[in-house]
Structure formats: structure tokens, C-alpha cells
N, C-alpha and C positions, 0 to 999 in steps of 0.2 A: 433505391427508386430515387435518391436524392439527386442520383445522376441524371435521372429521367424528369420530377419535378423541377428542380430548381432552373435547368436551361429553358425549362418551358415556361415556366414566370419571368424569367428575364428576358425571354424573346417578346412575350404577352405585353411588357410593359413597353418596351421598344415601340411597340406597334402603338401602342396607346398616345405615345407621343413623350413617355416619362422616362429617366435617364433611370437605370436598374443603379441601385447601390453595388458598392463593391463586392457586399456581402448580403447574401440572400439566405435567411436562415430559415430551418423547417425544423416540425419539431411533431413528437407524435404525440394527442393528447392525452393524458392523464386517463378521461375517463372515454371509454369506448364508440359511445354513441357520438359524440364529437369528431368522429369521421377517423380514417388511418393517418393524416398528415394534416398539419395546420401550418400556416405562413402569415407573419403578421409586416410583412413587406407593402401593402397598400398602407399601412399605421407608419411604415418606416421612412416612406418616401412622399406622401400625401401633402406633407408641409411645404419642401421644398417645389412640388411641383404645382402649388396653388389649387389643390383639389381637396376635396371634402374625403376624409379616409372612409369611409362607409360608402360612398359612391364610386370611389375606383376601385372598391375591393369588388364592387358589383360587378363591373365594368371586368376586370379580370377573370370573373367568375365567368362571365357571359363569352368574354374569347376562348378559354378555355374549353369551356363545354361547348364550343361551336367542332371543336376540332381537338377534342380528348386526348392526352399523352397517352402512353399507353397504360394498359390495365386501370386507367380511371374511369371508372363508373358514374360520379356524381361531382360535381364542383357547388359550394354551397359557400356564406357567407354566414357572418356568427359575431355576438356584438361587435364593438364601436369599428371593425374594417379587417378582421380576420379571414383569410380564404383555406377553407377547409374543403379536404379532397378524400375522397370514401370509391376505394379501389377493392377491385375481384379480385378473389385467392390467388389467384396465380402469380402473381408478384409474389409471394411467399414461396410458393412450390420452389422457386428458381434457388431459392436457400441452400434447398437439400445436397442439388448435387455443388452448388460454389463451399459451404461447410467441408462437404466430403474431398473436394480435391485441395482445398487451401490445411485443412488437415490440422498439423498441430502448429500450422502459422494463420490459423482463424485467428482473427483480432489483432494480428500484427500490423506494425504500421511505420512508417518513417519520420514519425512525428520528429525525431530529436534528432535527426541529421546528423548523426554520429558525435554528438556535443559532449566530452567527456567532464561527464559528475565523479563527484568523489562523496559517496555516503556515509559519516560518519556516525555511528550507532554504539549503542549500550554503553562503551567506555566507563564499565565499572573500576573502581579501585580496585587493585590485585592484591585486599587484604581478607579475603573468603570467597565465597563460593557465592556464584549468581543468584539470589531470591528469588523467590516469584514476582516481586515488583518488578525485578528486571523483563520483565518478559513482553512487558507492553512494547516496549522500545525494539527489544531483539525483534519480537514478530513482525513489528509496523515496520522498521528499516529494511529488513529482508524482503518484504513483500513488496516495499517502496521499490528498493533496487529491481526485483522479477518484472516490476512494473516497466520502469523507465527504460531497462534492456529490452523488452519485450515491445518497448514505442521509439526502437532506435535510437538509444542513446548507448554512449560507450560508460560503463557504470564499473567502478571499482569501491570495493566495501573495505571500510575499514574500522578499526579499535582502537584508539586510544588509551595506552596504557600510563595511568593516573602512576609513575612508580616512584614520586619522587614527595616530600612533604613528609609533616610532621605525623602523619597518619600511618605510614607506612614505618616509621620508627617504634609508635605505638605497638603497631602491629607484631614487629620483631621482638618486641619486649614481652608482649603477651604470649609467644609463643615459647621464649627463653624460662619465663616464668612456669610457666605450666610442665615444661622439661625438668625444672629444678622441683618439681611439687608444693608449686608455691600460687597464691593467687596472681592474677594479673592487678600490674601497678590500677594504680586509679584513675580511672577516662579509660580503662584497656577494652581488649575485646573477650567478653565471659562466652560467647555459643561455644557451645560443644563442640565444633570442628576443631577450635583451637586444639582443646584436650587430645582430642586424635590425631591432630597433625602433628601436636609435641610430641607424640610417644614417636609418631613412622620418622621425626627426625633423626638423623643418625648423630652421635656425639660427636663433637667440636666441629659440626657444621653452623657457618654463619647464620643463623637464625633471618636475618634478615635477605641474605640472597636465597638462601635457599625457602623461605617462607612463599617471598614473592615467584619463585619457579611451579612453587607445589600448587600455591593460588591460578595461577597462568592456565596450568594443566587443568585442572578442574575446569576451570570457567570455559576452556577449550573444547574440551569432552560433551561436558555438558549442555554449548551451542550447538554443539554439530550433532548431538542425540534431537535437538529442537530443528534440526534443519539450514542450521542458520552458521554458515563459515563465511568466514573472512578473508579477502586477498591479502590482508596487512596489517599485525600487529604494530601500531607506534610507539614505542616508547619514550615517553618524555625525558627520562633521565640522559638516556642516550645522546636525547636532541640536545640538552643543557651541554651536556660533555662535549657534544662536536663542536661549540662556541657558537652553535645559532642565537643566543640569547644578545650577545657582544655583534655580533652582525647586523640582528634585528635592532637592536641600538643606534646603533652607528646611522643604518639605514635611515631612520625614523630624525634624526639628529640632521644627516643631510637633508633631509625632505621640508625641513622648519618645522615638525610638528611634535617634535619632543624638543624639551627646554625642562633648567634647573629652578629653583625656590625653595626657598625655606630648609634647603639643606636634602631634599630631592628629587628627582628625575621624574617630570610630565608629561603625560599626554595631551596636547592641543586637545580633544575629543571635542567641545563647547562650536570647538567651527564644523564640526560634522554632526547636528544635529543633539550631542546630547548633553545633558541638563547642567555638567561640570568635567571641568577637568578632571582626569585622572592618573593616581600615583602609579608610575611606574617600577621605581626601587627607590627603597623608604631612606631616611637619613639615615639608618643603620647600614645601609648598603644591600638591606636582603631585597629580593625581587619581590613583586608582587603576583597572586595569581597572572594577572593581566598578562603582564610581559612575554612568558610562556607562552600564553595563547595565543597572541600576536605572532610568537615566533613558529608556531605549529602550523597557523594558516597561511604563511609567508610560504612556508616549506612547502604546503598545498598547493598555491601556485604557482611555485618555481619548479611543481611537479610536473605541470602543462596542463592542469583541471580548468576548465571554463565554468564550472559553478561548482560550488560546495553546498554540500546539503548537511545540515547538525540534527541529528535527533536529541533534544534535553530532556530531561525531567521538569515538571514542574515548580524544583525550587528554582530552576534559572532562570525564571521570565523575567526578572530585570536585569539579569545581564546582557540581555539581546542587544539593546539601547548602545552600548558600548564596544559590544563587539563591532556591530555593523558601521560606526564609528571609526575603530580600529580599521577595516578592510578600506575606507574610504581614506585614511590616512597612509595606507600602503601605496594608494594611488589607483584603486580599482574601484568598481562602482559597487554601490553596494548591494544591488540584486545579485551580485553574483556569490553574495552569502544570502543561505535560508536556514531561518534555524523554524525544526517545528518541535514544539512542547506538548510532551503527554503529558496528560493530564492523571492523576493517583488513579489505584485499582484496590479497589473494596473486595478483601474476600470474605467471603462467608460462608460457614457450614452447619447445617442445623440454626440458621435462622442469624447465628451470632458469628458476628467479626471475627477473621483469625487476623493477631497481629503479627506484622515484619518487624524485623528490626534485628541488625546484625551485630551488634557491638553489647545489647542486651540479652543475647540469646534465646530471644525468643523468634526464630529464624525458619521461615518455609523454604527450601531452597527450589530452585529451579529442577532440581534433579528429582525431588520427594514428588514435587507437582507433576511433572512428565511420567515420572513410576504410578503415580495415582491416577493419573486420565489419557497419559497417552499424545504423542506431540500432536497429531492431528487437533486434538481436543484442544489443546491450550494454545495451538495456532488460529484456529476457524473462531476461537472463541474471543482471544484480544482482539481479533481484527472486524467484530460482529460492528461496532460504531467508529464514528470518527475521534482521533485520540484526543482532540481539544474537547471533551467534554469525560465528566469522570466515569467510570464503569464499575458497576457490582458483579461478579462472578460469583455464580452458586455454584458450590463446587459438587454437591450434591446431585445438580440438575446436568451438569457435566459429564458425570459419570454412567447417567442413567439411561437407556437403550429405550427410548420411547420418543413420538413426533416433537413433542415440547424439547429436547433435545437438539439444535439446529446441527451440531455436527451429526448426529445419527442421520436425520432428517434427509442432507444431504447426499452423505454415503452410500445411505441404502436407496437414494434414487437410482445411482449410479448403475448399483451392485445388479437392480431390477433389470437397466438395460441391458446387461451383460448377460443377465440368467438367459434371455432371451434366444441366442443361439445355440446355446448349452441344451435346452429344452427342447428345441429345435433338434439339432441333432439326434436327441432319445426320440424324437417320435419320428424321425426321417424326412422330414423337411430341407427345400433346400432353398438358397433364396438367389432369384434369380441375376443379373447383372444390372446396373443402376438405368442403364438407356432402354432397358425393357420393361420398367416399372412407369406406371400409370399415375404419376405425380399430385392430378388434376384428382382424382379421388377425394385425396385429403380437403375435407369442408367442413368435419366436425370441430367445434368449437376449440375443444380440448386440441387438438391438433393443427389447428392455426393457433394455438395460445403458446405452444412451444415452437412454433416456426418464429413469431414474432419472435420471441426474447432470444432467438438466435439472431436475428436482423440486426438486434440492436448492439451486440455484442461489441464488435470494432468502435462504437459511437462509447459506450462505457469505458473501454480500454482508455480511448485518448482523452476523454473527461476527466475520471480515475487519475491518471498520469499529468495532466495537466495541472491539476487540482491538488496531486500528491495526496490522495485521498484511495489507498486499497481497499476500504470499505465498503466503495460503490463497488467495486466486484465482488465484496461478498455480498452484498443486499443481489446482483444479478444471478448470483450462482444460485443461493436459496430463491429466489425468485423461480429461474430455469428448474430446480428442483420440485415446486410447488406443481409447475405447468406438468413435470415428465411424469409426476404422481397421477395426476389428475388423468392423465392420457392413459397411464398403462393399466387405473381402474375402467376409465370408460370405454376406449377405444382396443377391446380384444386384439391381437396380432396372432395368437397360437391356436386360437379357440376353432373347433371344427366349423363351426356356422359362419366364419369369416369370410367371405367369396376370395377367393384367391389373387385375383387384382387388385384386393384392397389391404391385404395380407402382404402384397409385396410391396405396396406403397409405404405402409404404417411402417415394416419392417427397416427400410432404409429410413424412415423419419427417424427411429428410434438412434439409428446408427449416427445419425448427424446428432442426434441430441445426446448421445454421449463424448463425440467430439467435444461439442460443445461443453460438457461437464467437465471434460478432464482439462481443457484448456484454462476453465476457469480457477480450479482448484489449482492448478498449477501455479499458478500466478499469486496466488495464497501460500504457497508450500503446503498445500494439504493434499495426501494422497486420494487418489480415488479406486478403493478395492472391488474388486469386480467380484467377490463374494462377502456377505456379511453373518 
């Protein structure tokens, strides 16, 4: 309907002698009594046109009511100058053939126009298993990548392997100590996995090399179990060994943004909005964390990516400004780097917090979490809300088979829709071709609610992609599931008392709803089981 109402508003404005704006906004009101669509165009153009907003809105309503666009039954004004449209149900009926024709592409767009995007996430140290605390960044990063690809971006997913530094030697020393039957050194890793992996390590192996390989294998396996498969695993140590640190520093010097002072080498980050210049190489010749990070991002751009998206944990918040400054020092626009900070997750069982610490041994691994609740439950639960807010996960609720469990609730909706065809076959009922179905019979509010949800899906996908907010898709999926449950309960399809023409229309509506649910769940990386 947007392609009908927006041109109609534009023509009406021109007819009133008002220059239409470049973009006319049209929204669906949160409250149904306010109509099906609403525009603030009178408010947006009145000042420049020297008009009173409410009077301009009334003039627009009069013009549009005199020659109503297709499906429009009433045009009203509200508040200081909103133009509201009420539509007959026919506009929604068009959604059934449209959704079914699009199929797996329902909601797909060309928003990204092929822009090359690198999404880097998880990037845990290879010093142990991925734990439950990493699940939020993992599910978010993967869902974001799916969402961007569905919206026309050329997406690559990458895991940055932090395989150099003190923590790697501490990990290796801990393995070696356990292998020798000794306690790990002070500040070492005490987790039970250290004992198990040390027992696996063949005699004579270098604990540093073997331990890193063992940790990476474990991380790759468990992330794959979650449905997270990276296109690339980028080794920091390999980058350093390639000479990238020296070439990056030389590049910064050539650009005039690196200088020597007090025996150290500094980045002129204050020139790019940072609160102080940052040390790149300390007076003892040791590089700081910043220089390899600059080299890594320099490498990303060298590989041809237009946009870099980093998904970092809450403890990295203060690091963002200096990385933005580093991006500018390399000659790039700071907007070419986006950093998403994921807030902490509190895990609870029986009302008590479950602690996570890789070094102390208080560890809930992601493997354990998946084994307990399943990958679908992990993914959808962690994608329920925006990652920029703290989250509490009730493990008891996640495993329950009740409508309070959002995973069960959504997947049961899909299972109900898929059961229709099986039960119909058992009863000898046949579905007619879509073109023979009278979709105008779909006038029950439960039916229209399903159709409205299907209509807004492409807009939800685009908004979620623009705002880097997969949780908006989760919200939509839950809303569609709710409307499906209501439709299933109040609008019987296979009941013997249901008239055959109405049965056929509802049957096709159920098929379209199933397409919508599958597509929404697919963007979240959650399966759509046909049976529960």
C-alpha cells in the first residue's frame, strides 16, 4: 500500500500548491483505532509552505477523500496534523499471493547494494572452551550477518584469533603443569578442562602449539553446533610474523600521525577526537595492544571491505574512541568502522546466579549450555532483546515446554501450521490452486492480524538491518507466532462445519504464514520444526 498512498499524498500536495518533500513518511499506528496508515507529511511541510499544519492536513484529507486511492475507505485527520487512512481488507488479501510467490525471498531487499561488509565477532582467546558468556556475541554476530546478507550486502564473517601475548604462555604453562601432575602457576588457568586437555596431550608436544590447536578445534566445533560458521579465522600471530606491524608503523609515520617522544612511539590520536595520544611502542620496544589492532584493521581494508563491524564485549567500551581515531589515522572515514558493544548476561538457575570464569574454573561452557537447552533455545533466547542492554537468562524457563518459553511458543506456531496439511491428507481433503481461492472471505480479525504481520515483515527486516538490530526480527517473529496461535484457535480450517470456500482461503493463509515464520526464524538462525 505504500506504493499507492505515498504517490497519492505527493499528488495531493502538488495539487494544493505545496512542494512535496523528498521523502514522505508513512507508518502503521500502534493502535488499530487510529487507522491502518498514518502520515505526518502535513506537519513536515506546513512551515515551508506557510500553512497551518492541521488546516493543511484537512485539505489533504478532503482531496484524497474526493478521489480515494485503491482500498481506501476513509481519510481522517488527528492531533496537530496527522493524516490517517482506513482501508478495506482487500489490500491485505494481496499479501497471500505476494508472500507465496516470493517464498524464501519474502522480505529480501537490495538495501546494501552489494556493499562489502566484514563482521568480526566472538574472537575469544584460544585458551579454553567458548563459554556461555560468549553466546550473546556469537548469536548476535551471526544473526546480524544473516540479516545484512538478506538485505543485499556482501558479507564475510571473521573470528580474530588472539594467539599471542601473556595469556597464551600462561595457558601453555598451565597445561604443562597439569601434564606433570602439578598445580598450575600463580595466575594460571584452573578450569577442569585444563586437566582433561593435559591428559589428552601427547608426550613431547609443545603445550603452546598443541594447546592452541586444541582450543581452536573445540571452539570451532561448539560454534558450529550453534549454527555459527565463520568464513575466516584470522591469526594475530601470523599477522605479526608477516611483518604487518612494521609496515603499519611505517605507514603511520609516512602519514605524519606517528611520532617519537620520551623513548616511545605515539599515535597522534588527539587529532582525530581521542582524549589523548596513545602509545604504539613502549620505551622497552614492546608494542602495545593498539598497534596490532591498527594493523589488523588496515589489513581488513586492504582486503577490499567497505564497512567493518566489530562485535565487542562490555569491557571494550572505552577502547572504541581510540579505534575510531586509528581508523581516521589510516585515512578512512570513522563511519567505516562500527563497533557494537554487547552488555553482560546474567545466567540464573533456580533463582540463583550462575557464575562464569574461565581461569577460576567456575565455567559453564557453551557446549554444556547447548547440550542442556539446544541450539535453537540458545539463539532465540539471546536474541530476545537489544544487545546494548543487560540480559538475564532463566535456564529453567528456557528448557520448559510452555507458552512462557518464547522458543517453544514460536516453534509450536510453525508446527501447528505444518500440521494442517498432514491432518487434511488423513481426512482426504484437498487444497485447490491458489487462483481458485476466494481470499476476500478473510475478514475475521484474527485472519487480518496474520496478514498485517506478513505485510510489515520487509519493513522490519530493513529497519533491523539499518539499525544493526536482529532483536527486532525476534520481536516480529513472536508477534506473528501470537497471531498464528489466535488464528489457529479462532478460525478453524479443517473443521467439518467450515464452509469449503472459507476453508480454502484460510488454508492458503496458513501456508503464507508458514513462509513468514520460516523466513523470520531463518534470519535468526533458528530452525522451524514441522512437528513438536
